[in-house]
matplotlib code that plots the C-alpha trace (Angstrom):
import matplotlib.pyplot as plt

x = [-16.2, -14.1, -15.0, -13.4, -14.0, -11.5, -12.4, -11.5, -8.3, -7.4, -8.5, -6.4, -3.6, -3.8, -4.2, -1.1, 1.0, 0.0, 1.0, 4.4, 4.9, 3.6, 0.7, -2.2, -4.2, -6.7, -10.2, -11.0, -7.7, -5.8, -2.7, -0.5, -1.3, 1.7, 0.1, -0.3, -3.6, -5.0, -4.3, -5.9, -9.1, -9.0, -8.9, -11.8, -14.1, -13.5, -14.4, -17.5, -18.5, -17.9, -20.1, -17.4, -17.8, -16.6, -17.9, -19.5, -17.5, -17.6, -19.5, -18.7, -21.8, -21.0, -17.4, -18.4, -21.0, -18.4, -15.8, -18.5, -19.5, -15.9, -15.0, -18.2, -17.6, -14.1, -14.9, -17.5, -14.9, -12.6, -15.0]
y = [25.6, 22.9, 21.9, 18.2, 15.8, 13.6, 10.5, 12.4, 13.4, 9.9, 8.2, 10.8, 10.2, 6.5, 6.7, 9.1, 6.5, 3.5, 5.6, 6.3, 2.6, 1.7, -0.1, 2.3, 1.2, 3.1, 1.6, 0.6, -0.4, -1.5, 0.4, 2.0, 5.5, 7.8, 11.1, 12.7, 14.5, 11.1, 9.6, 12.5, 12.0, 8.4, 9.2, 11.6, 9.4, 6.5, 8.9, 9.8, 6.4, 5.7, 8.6, 11.1, 14.9, 15.7, 18.7, 17.5, 17.1, 20.1, 19.6, 21.3, 23.5, 25.0, 25.5, 27.5, 29.6, 30.7, 31.7, 33.6, 35.6, 36.5, 37.6, 39.7, 41.4, 42.1, 43.5, 45.9, 47.1, 48.1, 50.5]
z = [12.3, 10.9, 7.3, 7.8, 10.6, 12.3, 10.4, 7.2, 8.3, 9.6, 6.3, 4.3, 6.7, 6.0, 2.3, 2.0, 4.2, 2.0, -1.1, 0.2, 1.1, -2.4, -1.2, -2.3, -5.4, -7.5, -7.6, -11.2, -12.7, -9.6, -10.4, -7.8, -7.0, -7.6, -7.2, -3.8, -4.8, -6.0, -2.7, -0.9, -3.0, -2.3, 1.5, 1.3, -0.8, 1.9, 4.6, 2.8, 2.3, 6.2, 7.1, 8.1, 7.9, 4.5, 2.1, -1.1, -4.3, -6.4, -9.5, -12.7, -12.6, -9.2, -10.1, -13.3, -11.4, -8.9, -11.4, -13.6, -10.3, -9.5, -13.2, -13.4, -10.0, -11.0, -14.5, -12.7, -10.3, -13.2, -14.7]

ax = plt.figure().add_subplot(projection="3d")
ax.plot(x, y, z, "-o")
ax.set_aspect("equal")
plt.show()
């Protein structure tokens, strides 16, 4: 099953297109977005706001847990 819906891909596509044209601006400061990753993040957050199918943002806790588990598993295999 797909992780992202059609709305998410269209919003990201639009954000990247605007970034390439120099029209995409960040929220708080209003500066032009130069990073491709930042443009994708803006597109995904817009899709979330408009009710598109987008996975939740990874929190610091959830990413730390997953890395801990993987390091534990790999250290056990080495022995």
